[in-house]
Backbone as JSON, one array per atom type, in Angstrom:
{
  "sequence": "XXXXXXXXXXXXXXXXXXXXXXXXXXXXXXXXXXXXXXXXXXXXXXXXXXXXXXXXXXXXXXXXXXXXXXXXXXXXXXXXXXXXXXXXXXXXXXXXXXXXXXXXXXXXXXXXXXXXXXXXXXXXXXXXXXXXXXXXXXXXXXXXXXXXXXXXXXXXXXXXXXXXXXXXXXXXXXXXXXXXXXXXXXXXXXXXXXXXXXXXXXXXXXXXXXXXXXXXXXXXXXXXXXXXXXXXXXXXXXXXXXXX",
  "N": [[70.0, 35.53, 121.73], [72.39, 35.92, 119.14], [73.14, 39.04, 117.95], [73.5, 41.43, 115.32], [74.23, 44.58, 113.91], [74.11, 46.06, 110.76], [75.69, 48.66, 109.11], [75.97, 50.67, 106.36], [78.45, 52.89, 105.07], [79.39, 56.04, 103.68], [81.35, 58.7, 103.57], [80.76, 59.63, 106.32], [81.83, 60.92, 108.56], [80.97, 62.84, 110.36], [79.0, 61.61, 111.82], [79.59, 58.94, 112.55], [81.13, 58.15, 114.84], [79.55, 58.91, 117.02], [77.31, 57.35, 116.46], [78.31, 54.7, 116.67], [78.91, 54.64, 119.44], [76.35, 55.02, 120.47], [74.97, 52.69, 119.71], [76.49, 50.75, 121.04], [76.03, 51.47, 123.67], [73.57, 50.43, 124.24], [73.86, 48.04, 125.45], [73.81, 48.5, 128.14], [71.18, 48.45, 128.69], [70.56, 45.88, 128.54], [70.71, 44.75, 126.03], [72.65, 43.24, 123.72], [74.29, 44.25, 121.17], [76.24, 43.58, 118.34], [78.29, 45.24, 115.87], [78.59, 45.85, 112.46], [80.28, 47.61, 110.09], [80.12, 48.71, 106.81], [82.22, 50.18, 104.75], [82.51, 52.24, 101.98], [85.06, 53.1, 100.84], [85.34, 55.75, 101.87], [86.38, 59.05, 101.36], [86.64, 60.92, 103.35], [87.71, 60.07, 105.72], [86.2, 58.38, 107.32], [86.57, 55.59, 107.8], [88.93, 55.53, 109.29], [88.15, 56.64, 111.7], [86.4, 54.68, 112.59], [88.2, 52.56, 112.94], [89.68, 53.49, 115.1], [87.75, 53.3, 117.08], [87.44, 50.59, 117.15], [89.46, 49.76, 118.78], [88.43, 50.26, 121.23], [86.15, 48.71, 121.32], [86.84, 45.88, 120.7], [85.81, 43.28, 120.38], [83.31, 43.57, 119.42], [82.88, 45.42, 117.41], [83.12, 45.71, 113.96], [84.74, 46.09, 110.79], [84.35, 46.36, 107.34], [85.98, 47.13, 104.46], [85.49, 48.55, 101.3], [86.44, 49.17, 97.92], [85.68, 52.07, 96.62], [82.51, 53.62, 95.72], [79.95, 51.55, 95.79], [77.27, 51.1, 96.02], [74.19, 50.94, 97.9], [72.64, 48.56, 98.1], [74.46, 46.48, 97.36], [76.29, 46.77, 99.4], [74.79, 45.95, 101.65], [74.25, 43.28, 100.9], [76.84, 42.25, 100.91], [77.33, 42.56, 103.65], [75.3, 40.9, 104.71], [76.11, 38.34, 103.85], [78.54, 38.15, 105.2], [77.72, 38.21, 107.9], [76.07, 35.96, 108.05], [77.93, 33.95, 107.6], [79.24, 34.1, 109.98], [77.39, 33.13, 111.66], [75.35, 34.65, 112.99], [72.24, 35.27, 114.64], [70.2, 37.22, 114.51], [69.9, 39.82, 112.22], [70.39, 43.14, 111.67], [69.59, 46.16, 109.88], [70.53, 49.51, 109.29], [70.7, 53.14, 108.97], [73.54, 55.41, 109.03], [73.21, 58.0, 109.83], [71.56, 58.88, 111.88], [68.93, 59.19, 111.17], [67.5, 57.0, 111.7], [66.67, 56.05, 114.89], [68.89, 54.75, 117.21], [67.95, 53.58, 119.58], [65.57, 52.45, 118.86], [66.23, 50.02, 117.86], [65.75, 48.18, 119.81], [62.97, 47.79, 119.82], [62.65, 46.47, 117.36], [64.16, 44.19, 117.82], [62.69, 42.99, 119.91], [60.31, 42.42, 118.57], [61.06, 40.35, 116.89], [61.93, 38.42, 118.64], [60.48, 38.21, 121.19], [57.9, 38.32, 120.09], [58.11, 36.69, 117.97], [58.28, 37.23, 115.18], [59.5, 37.05, 111.78], [60.62, 39.02, 110.24], [61.19, 42.35, 111.08], [60.12, 45.64, 110.64], [61.11, 48.95, 110.8], [58.84, 51.32, 110.74], [57.69, 54.18, 109.03], [55.11, 54.81, 108.43], [53.09, 53.25, 109.5], [51.57, 54.13, 111.56], [50.04, 56.67, 110.84], [51.86, 59.48, 109.5], [55.12, 59.6, 110.22], [57.5, 61.48, 110.11], [60.26, 63.63, 110.34], [61.5, 66.83, 109.55], [61.36, 66.69, 106.77], [60.6, 68.08, 103.56], [57.26, 68.82, 102.42], [56.82, 67.9, 99.83], [58.55, 65.75, 99.52], [57.63, 64.01, 101.5], [55.09, 63.42, 100.48], [55.81, 62.2, 98.05], [57.2, 59.94, 98.95], [55.21, 58.65, 100.46], [53.19, 58.11, 98.57], [54.66, 56.56, 96.85], [54.86, 54.25, 98.29], [52.18, 53.44, 98.21], [51.95, 52.92, 95.49], [53.77, 50.75, 95.23], [52.48, 48.83, 96.82], [50.13, 48.49, 95.33], [51.08, 47.41, 92.91], [52.48, 45.09, 93.72], [50.94, 43.73, 95.61], [51.57, 43.46, 98.25], [50.98, 44.15, 101.75], [52.43, 45.88, 103.22], [53.13, 48.97, 104.71], [55.32, 50.78, 104.77], [57.22, 50.53, 102.38], [59.75, 51.14, 101.38], [61.4, 51.27, 103.53], [64.45, 51.36, 105.39], [65.26, 50.39, 107.79], [65.56, 47.67, 109.58], [65.02, 44.32, 110.89], [66.15, 41.06, 110.42], [65.51, 37.62, 110.87], [67.99, 35.07, 110.71], [67.32, 32.9, 109.1], [65.66, 33.93, 107.16], [67.33, 35.42, 105.47], [68.96, 33.38, 104.63], [67.22, 31.92, 103.09], [66.46, 33.62, 100.99], [67.78, 34.2, 97.81], [70.61, 35.64, 97.73], [72.56, 36.35, 95.86], [71.11, 36.81, 93.62], [69.76, 39.13, 93.88], [68.85, 42.15, 92.42], [68.77, 44.95, 92.54], [70.04, 48.17, 93.7], [69.53, 50.58, 95.05], [66.79, 52.23, 96.59], [65.02, 50.43, 95.53], [66.19, 48.04, 96.16], [65.53, 47.74, 98.86], [62.79, 47.4, 98.64], [62.69, 45.04, 97.11], [63.83, 43.12, 98.84], [61.91, 43.01, 100.92], [59.71, 42.17, 99.44], [60.48, 39.59, 98.56], [60.81, 38.26, 101.02], [58.17, 38.34, 101.86], [56.89, 36.89, 99.78], [57.96, 34.39, 100.21], [56.63, 33.7, 102.45], [57.28, 34.48, 105.04], [56.82, 35.76, 108.37], [55.94, 39.07, 108.93], [56.38, 42.13, 110.59], [55.44, 45.51, 111.07], [56.9, 48.03, 112.87], [56.18, 50.95, 114.62], [58.06, 53.9, 114.09], [59.81, 57.04, 114.52], [61.04, 58.88, 111.96], [63.85, 60.8, 111.37], [65.17, 63.3, 109.43], [68.54, 63.55, 108.33], [70.88, 65.62, 110.1], [73.52, 66.14, 109.93], [76.18, 65.88, 107.57], [75.76, 64.66, 104.15], [72.91, 63.97, 102.16], [72.27, 60.85, 100.43], [70.46, 60.52, 98.48], [69.2, 60.29, 95.14], [67.91, 61.16, 91.86], [68.13, 59.03, 90.16], [67.98, 56.82, 91.87], [65.3, 56.85, 92.69], [64.11, 56.44, 90.21], [65.02, 53.87, 89.55], [63.65, 52.43, 91.5], [60.95, 52.89, 90.8], [60.62, 51.77, 88.19], [61.72, 49.28, 88.68], [59.97, 47.9, 90.37], [57.85, 47.02, 88.79], [59.2, 45.31, 87.03], [60.16, 43.45, 88.89], [57.76, 42.33, 89.86], [56.7, 41.11, 87.53], [58.68, 39.19, 86.98], [58.39, 37.59, 89.2], [56.12, 36.15, 88.69], [56.88, 34.01, 87.25], [58.29, 32.42, 88.91], [58.78, 29.93, 91.37], [57.83, 29.89, 94.7], [58.75, 28.52, 97.68]],
  "CA": [[70.31, 35.44, 120.31], [73.48, 36.76, 118.69], [72.57, 40.1, 117.12], [74.47, 42.33, 114.72], [73.68, 45.69, 113.13], [74.91, 46.42, 109.59], [75.56, 50.06, 108.71], [76.83, 51.08, 105.25], [78.88, 54.28, 105.19], [80.18, 56.77, 102.69], [81.5, 60.07, 104.07], [79.91, 59.81, 107.51], [82.7, 61.23, 109.69], [80.26, 63.66, 111.34], [78.02, 60.83, 112.57], [79.87, 57.54, 112.82], [81.59, 57.91, 116.22], [78.37, 59.01, 117.89], [76.45, 56.19, 116.19], [78.94, 53.52, 117.29], [78.72, 54.72, 120.89], [74.92, 54.87, 120.77], [74.62, 51.26, 119.59], [77.17, 50.01, 122.1], [75.44, 51.83, 124.96], [72.34, 49.66, 124.45], [74.19, 46.92, 126.33], [73.44, 48.88, 129.5], [69.75, 48.14, 128.82], [70.42, 44.43, 128.43], [70.68, 44.33, 124.62], [74.05, 43.15, 123.32], [74.4, 44.33, 119.72], [77.5, 43.78, 117.63], [78.13, 46.24, 114.8], [79.41, 45.69, 111.27], [80.2, 48.79, 109.22], [80.63, 48.49, 105.45], [82.61, 51.51, 104.26], [82.83, 52.23, 100.54], [86.19, 53.95, 100.5], [85.05, 57.16, 102.19], [87.59, 59.88, 101.34], [86.65, 61.89, 104.46], [88.33, 59.49, 106.92], [85.24, 57.61, 108.13], [87.13, 54.3, 108.2], [89.93, 55.74, 110.33], [87.41, 56.85, 112.95], [85.91, 53.36, 112.99], [89.34, 51.77, 113.42], [90.0, 53.96, 116.45], [86.75, 52.76, 118.0], [87.65, 49.14, 117.29], [90.35, 49.56, 119.92], [87.58, 50.35, 122.42], [85.18, 47.61, 121.26], [87.5, 44.94, 119.78], [85.04, 42.05, 120.18], [81.92, 43.87, 119.02], [82.84, 46.35, 116.28], [83.83, 45.15, 112.81], [84.79, 46.98, 109.63], [84.67, 45.83, 106.02], [86.25, 48.25, 103.56], [85.39, 48.27, 99.88], [87.11, 50.2, 97.12], [84.77, 52.85, 95.79], [81.09, 53.68, 96.07], [79.38, 50.44, 95.01], [75.82, 51.06, 96.15], [73.6, 50.5, 99.17], [72.23, 47.16, 98.03], [75.62, 45.59, 97.37], [76.87, 46.85, 100.75], [74.03, 45.08, 102.53], [74.47, 41.89, 100.5], [78.16, 41.93, 101.47], [77.16, 42.41, 105.09], [74.49, 39.72, 105.0], [76.95, 37.14, 103.68], [79.54, 38.16, 106.28], [77.08, 37.87, 109.17], [75.6, 34.57, 107.98], [79.13, 33.11, 107.75], [79.6, 34.14, 111.41], [76.28, 32.48, 112.37], [74.49, 35.52, 113.79], [70.83, 34.88, 114.6], [69.41, 38.38, 114.1], [70.7, 40.76, 111.44], [69.69, 44.42, 111.56], [70.18, 47.15, 108.99], [70.11, 50.88, 109.6], [71.55, 54.2, 108.43], [74.54, 55.96, 109.94], [73.03, 59.44, 109.99], [70.59, 59.11, 112.96], [67.54, 59.22, 110.71], [66.97, 55.9, 112.5], [67.09, 56.16, 116.29], [69.45, 53.46, 117.66], [67.14, 52.99, 120.65], [64.48, 51.68, 118.25], [66.69, 48.65, 117.62], [65.15, 47.34, 120.84], [61.64, 47.42, 119.35], [62.79, 45.48, 116.3], [64.64, 42.97, 118.48], [61.59, 42.39, 120.65], [59.33, 41.9, 117.62], [61.56, 39.09, 116.33], [62.22, 37.45, 119.7], [59.33, 38.02, 122.07], [56.68, 38.12, 119.31], [58.45, 35.62, 117.01], [58.19, 37.58, 113.76], [60.71, 36.73, 111.03], [61.16, 40.3, 109.79], [60.6, 43.53, 111.72], [60.4, 46.84, 109.86], [60.89, 50.24, 111.45], [57.92, 51.9, 109.76], [57.32, 55.59, 109.14], [53.73, 55.05, 107.97], [52.12, 52.31, 110.05], [50.69, 54.95, 112.42], [50.09, 58.0, 110.24], [53.13, 59.83, 108.85], [56.04, 59.97, 111.3], [58.73, 61.95, 109.48], [60.66, 64.95, 110.82], [62.43, 67.63, 108.74], [61.22, 66.49, 105.32], [59.63, 68.95, 102.9], [56.01, 68.12, 102.12], [56.92, 67.24, 98.53], [59.21, 64.45, 99.69], [56.71, 63.18, 102.26], [54.05, 62.94, 99.57], [56.41, 61.28, 97.08], [57.5, 58.69, 99.64], [53.96, 58.01, 100.86], [52.5, 57.57, 97.39], [55.49, 55.49, 96.32], [54.42, 53.06, 99.02], [50.88, 53.04, 97.64], [52.25, 52.35, 94.17], [54.37, 49.43, 95.42], [51.43, 47.92, 97.3], [49.21, 48.24, 94.22], [51.73, 46.54, 91.91], [52.96, 43.82, 94.26], [49.96, 43.05, 96.46], [51.99, 43.47, 99.65], [50.22, 45.04, 102.63], [53.39, 46.66, 103.98], [52.91, 50.4, 104.53], [56.58, 51.47, 104.49], [57.87, 49.55, 101.49], [61.14, 51.51, 101.12], [62.1, 51.42, 104.82], [65.78, 50.78, 105.46], [65.54, 50.09, 109.19], [64.9, 46.37, 109.65], [65.66, 43.17, 111.51], [65.85, 39.78, 109.81], [66.05, 36.38, 111.38], [68.97, 34.58, 109.75], [66.73, 31.97, 108.15], [65.1, 34.69, 106.05], [68.42, 35.75, 104.55], [69.45, 32.13, 104.04], [66.23, 31.49, 102.1], [66.52, 34.52, 99.83], [68.99, 34.0, 97.01], [71.21, 36.97, 97.79], [73.32, 36.64, 94.64], [70.19, 37.15, 92.53], [69.17, 40.45, 94.13], [69.28, 42.95, 91.27], [68.72, 46.39, 92.7], [71.07, 48.71, 94.59], [69.05, 51.73, 95.81], [65.57, 51.95, 97.34], [64.42, 49.22, 94.97], [66.74, 46.93, 96.92], [64.73, 47.59, 100.08], [61.5, 46.84, 98.23], [62.89, 43.67, 96.66], [64.04, 42.25, 99.99], [60.61, 42.81, 101.58], [58.85, 41.41, 98.53], [60.9, 38.2, 98.58], [60.46, 37.72, 102.33], [56.71, 38.18, 101.85], [56.53, 35.81, 98.86], [58.35, 33.12, 100.83], [55.7, 33.41, 103.54], [57.78, 34.83, 106.37], [55.96, 36.66, 109.16], [56.52, 40.42, 108.9], [55.69, 43.13, 111.42], [55.88, 46.9, 111.01], [57.0, 48.67, 114.18], [56.18, 52.4, 114.38], [59.21, 54.71, 114.5], [59.86, 58.4, 114.0], [62.2, 59.05, 111.07], [64.32, 62.19, 111.41], [66.13, 63.56, 108.36], [69.89, 63.82, 108.84], [71.27, 67.0, 110.38], [74.94, 66.25, 109.62], [76.54, 65.13, 106.37], [75.0, 64.91, 102.93], [72.0, 62.9, 101.74], [72.72, 60.05, 99.3], [69.32, 60.37, 97.58], [69.34, 60.79, 93.78], [66.79, 60.88, 90.97], [68.33, 57.68, 89.63], [67.53, 55.85, 92.86], [63.85, 56.8, 92.6], [63.76, 55.86, 88.92], [65.23, 52.43, 89.67], [62.58, 51.87, 92.3], [59.67, 52.97, 90.06], [60.62, 50.77, 87.11], [62.1, 47.98, 89.21], [58.82, 47.22, 90.99], [57.12, 46.33, 87.72], [60.06, 44.22, 86.59], [60.19, 42.47, 89.97], [56.46, 41.65, 89.89], [56.58, 40.25, 86.35], [59.57, 38.04, 87.14], [57.89, 36.72, 90.27], [55.04, 35.32, 88.15], [57.49, 32.83, 86.64], [59.13, 31.79, 89.92], [58.08, 29.15, 92.39], [58.29, 30.23, 96.05], [58.37, 27.49, 98.64]],
  "C": [[71.44, 36.39, 119.95], [72.96, 37.77, 117.66], [73.66, 41.01, 116.58], [73.76, 43.36, 113.85], [74.65, 46.0, 111.99], [74.63, 47.87, 109.24], [76.5, 50.33, 107.54], [77.22, 52.55, 105.43], [79.59, 54.76, 103.94], [80.19, 58.23, 103.14], [80.56, 60.36, 105.24], [80.74, 60.17, 108.75], [81.99, 62.06, 110.76], [79.39, 62.83, 112.27], [78.55, 59.53, 113.15], [80.34, 57.27, 114.25], [80.4, 57.93, 117.18], [77.45, 57.81, 117.7], [77.02, 54.92, 116.82], [78.68, 53.51, 118.79], [77.26, 54.49, 121.27], [74.48, 53.42, 120.71], [75.24, 50.47, 120.73], [76.56, 50.28, 123.48], [74.15, 51.05, 125.25], [72.6, 48.44, 125.32], [73.82, 47.22, 127.77], [71.96, 48.63, 129.78], [69.49, 46.66, 128.65], [70.37, 43.9, 127.01], [72.1, 44.4, 124.06], [74.14, 43.09, 121.79], [75.86, 44.41, 119.3], [77.23, 44.71, 116.45], [79.13, 45.97, 113.68], [79.2, 46.9, 110.38], [80.85, 48.46, 107.88], [80.95, 49.87, 104.87], [83.1, 51.42, 102.81], [83.92, 53.25, 100.2], [85.97, 55.42, 100.76], [86.32, 58.0, 102.18], [87.69, 60.84, 102.52], [87.25, 61.33, 105.74], [87.38, 58.73, 107.82], [85.86, 56.32, 108.66], [88.15, 54.45, 109.32], [89.28, 55.95, 111.69], [86.9, 55.51, 113.48], [87.04, 52.52, 113.57], [89.76, 52.2, 114.82], [89.02, 53.39, 117.47], [86.85, 51.24, 118.14], [88.6, 48.83, 118.45], [89.56, 49.57, 121.24], [86.64, 49.15, 122.5], [85.72, 46.49, 120.35], [86.69, 43.69, 119.48], [83.66, 42.3, 119.6], [81.81, 44.75, 117.79], [83.72, 45.83, 115.15], [83.72, 46.11, 111.62], [85.15, 46.18, 108.39], [84.83, 47.02, 105.08], [86.2, 47.79, 102.11], [85.99, 49.44, 99.11], [86.08, 50.88, 96.22], [83.33, 52.7, 96.22], [80.33, 52.69, 95.2], [77.88, 50.27, 95.19], [75.34, 50.44, 97.44], [73.28, 49.01, 99.17], [73.41, 46.21, 98.11], [76.33, 45.62, 98.73], [76.12, 45.93, 101.71], [74.2, 43.61, 102.18], [75.82, 41.41, 101.04], [78.05, 41.67, 102.97], [76.35, 41.19, 105.47], [75.33, 38.44, 104.91], [77.97, 37.03, 104.8], [78.9, 37.69, 107.58], [76.56, 36.43, 109.18], [76.77, 33.6, 108.16], [79.56, 33.04, 109.21], [78.48, 33.59, 112.3], [75.54, 33.38, 113.35], [73.03, 35.1, 113.6], [69.92, 35.99, 114.09], [70.32, 39.37, 113.41], [69.86, 42.02, 111.2], [70.36, 45.27, 110.48], [69.64, 48.52, 109.34], [71.1, 51.87, 109.0], [72.48, 54.76, 109.49], [74.22, 57.37, 110.41], [72.01, 59.84, 111.06], [69.19, 59.43, 112.45], [66.78, 58.07, 111.37], [67.54, 56.03, 113.91], [67.63, 54.81, 116.78], [68.62, 52.79, 118.76], [65.98, 52.16, 120.1], [64.92, 50.29, 117.82], [66.03, 47.69, 118.62], [63.75, 46.89, 120.42], [61.7, 46.33, 118.29], [63.23, 44.14, 116.88], [63.48, 42.25, 119.18], [60.54, 41.79, 119.71], [59.75, 40.53, 117.08], [61.86, 38.04, 117.39], [60.98, 37.19, 120.56], [58.04, 37.74, 121.31], [56.88, 37.13, 118.17], [58.12, 35.97, 115.56], [59.53, 37.27, 113.1], [61.42, 37.98, 110.53], [60.44, 41.4, 110.56], [61.06, 44.77, 110.97], [60.13, 48.07, 110.7], [60.12, 51.12, 110.47], [57.56, 53.35, 110.07], [55.83, 55.8, 108.96], [52.7, 54.1, 108.56], [51.15, 53.01, 111.01], [50.73, 56.39, 111.93], [51.39, 58.23, 109.51], [54.07, 60.37, 109.92], [57.41, 60.31, 110.73], [59.01, 63.37, 109.95], [61.67, 65.56, 109.85], [62.44, 67.27, 107.26], [60.3, 67.56, 104.75], [58.39, 68.15, 102.51], [56.08, 67.37, 100.8], [57.55, 65.85, 98.66], [58.35, 63.5, 100.51], [55.67, 62.57, 101.34], [54.61, 61.93, 98.57], [56.68, 59.93, 97.74], [56.22, 57.93, 99.98], [53.27, 57.35, 99.67], [53.34, 56.53, 96.67], [55.12, 54.17, 97.0], [53.1, 52.53, 98.5], [51.07, 52.36, 96.29], [52.82, 50.94, 94.3], [53.32, 48.43, 95.89], [50.47, 47.54, 96.18], [49.8, 47.24, 93.22], [52.01, 45.15, 92.48], [51.9, 43.03, 95.03], [50.37, 42.98, 97.92], [51.14, 44.44, 100.46], [51.13, 45.96, 103.45], [53.23, 48.15, 103.68], [54.2, 51.13, 104.13], [57.48, 50.55, 103.66], [59.34, 49.87, 101.22], [61.96, 51.65, 102.4], [63.44, 50.71, 104.8], [66.22, 50.44, 106.87], [64.82, 48.79, 109.51], [65.71, 45.37, 110.48], [65.19, 41.91, 110.78], [66.32, 38.65, 110.72], [66.95, 35.78, 110.3], [68.37, 33.65, 108.72], [66.07, 32.67, 106.96], [66.18, 34.96, 105.01], [69.01, 34.49, 103.91], [68.5, 31.63, 102.94], [66.29, 32.32, 100.83], [67.85, 34.29, 99.11], [69.69, 35.35, 96.83], [71.96, 37.34, 96.51], [72.42, 37.04, 93.47], [69.45, 38.47, 92.77], [69.73, 41.43, 93.1], [69.51, 44.42, 91.59], [69.7, 46.89, 93.76], [70.58, 49.87, 95.47], [67.81, 51.37, 96.62], [64.84, 50.74, 96.8], [64.96, 47.98, 95.67], [65.9, 46.67, 98.17], [63.37, 46.98, 99.76], [61.65, 45.37, 97.87], [63.07, 42.71, 97.84], [62.73, 41.98, 100.73], [59.7, 41.93, 100.74], [59.2, 39.92, 98.58], [60.58, 37.55, 99.93], [58.96, 37.44, 102.41], [56.29, 37.01, 100.97], [56.89, 34.44, 99.45], [57.52, 32.8, 102.07], [56.21, 33.7, 104.93], [56.86, 35.83, 107.05], [56.65, 38.02, 109.32], [55.69, 41.34, 109.79], [56.29, 44.51, 111.17], [55.78, 47.5, 112.41], [57.05, 50.18, 113.98], [57.44, 53.08, 114.92], [58.99, 56.14, 114.03], [61.16, 58.55, 113.22], [62.58, 60.52, 111.06], [65.39, 62.39, 110.35], [67.47, 63.98, 108.96], [70.11, 65.31, 109.07], [72.75, 67.23, 110.09], [75.25, 65.4, 108.4], [75.58, 65.39, 105.24], [74.15, 63.71, 102.58], [72.53, 62.19, 100.51], [71.6, 59.87, 98.26], [69.6, 60.99, 96.22], [68.09, 60.47, 92.98], [66.89, 59.46, 90.42], [67.83, 56.6, 90.56], [66.01, 55.72, 92.81], [63.41, 56.15, 91.29], [63.92, 54.35, 88.95], [64.09, 51.78, 90.43], [61.27, 51.82, 91.52], [59.58, 51.88, 89.0], [60.9, 49.36, 87.63], [60.95, 47.21, 89.8], [58.05, 46.43, 89.95], [57.91, 45.12, 87.24], [60.06, 43.08, 87.61], [58.89, 41.66, 90.01], [56.31, 40.69, 88.72], [57.44, 39.0, 86.52], [59.07, 37.07, 88.19], [56.8, 35.78, 89.77], [55.59, 34.02, 87.56], [58.4, 32.08, 87.63], [58.29, 31.07, 90.94], [58.67, 29.47, 93.77], [57.81, 29.14, 97.0], [59.44, 27.37, 99.74]]
}
């Protein structure tokens, strides 16, 4: 199956070269991942580093540049449309900062190929709490946010805000991407919710999430607020929509 990993970037010069090499090195294990990076006009030179690596991996590394910081959700929607137009079979999403271990892409790939799931989620909470370098306050906020989302939506997914995932292309073709409303963590919840409502088979794969050691976190209070209020809005709107 043709597989591609989408990584959004904004000021990731400390991480992006190492991340590109880590993903490409998985080919030595028999997993041929292409890589699409969506850069939102990083002023630190992230795009220039990517372009240098395109000379090394001209058939496997792609760059889409956008003007300005337009949000995580819109970056992924842009990437989803790009990959669907190129007829990729499996579309992965992950962060650039090594909070997601590139080697865990193999687990997600196997869940969607060998086990025939439609969506595979790299989950921090399916086997206890597997988070490194987070303060306890953030662990508790993230964990109970998941409980809140499950209570409101009815989903059984433990890690509802996870951003490390694999989709079969038919999932993204079914979801109306132009109608996705949210841009931050609520985007991650909305995508899982729609896949679940449409009846796709979803598996959570246990991973260890490690907080970034280089660069700056993109987390804001506004992102959490969007997620908290957005879940209620999303649930209410779903009551008036037919999923088939």
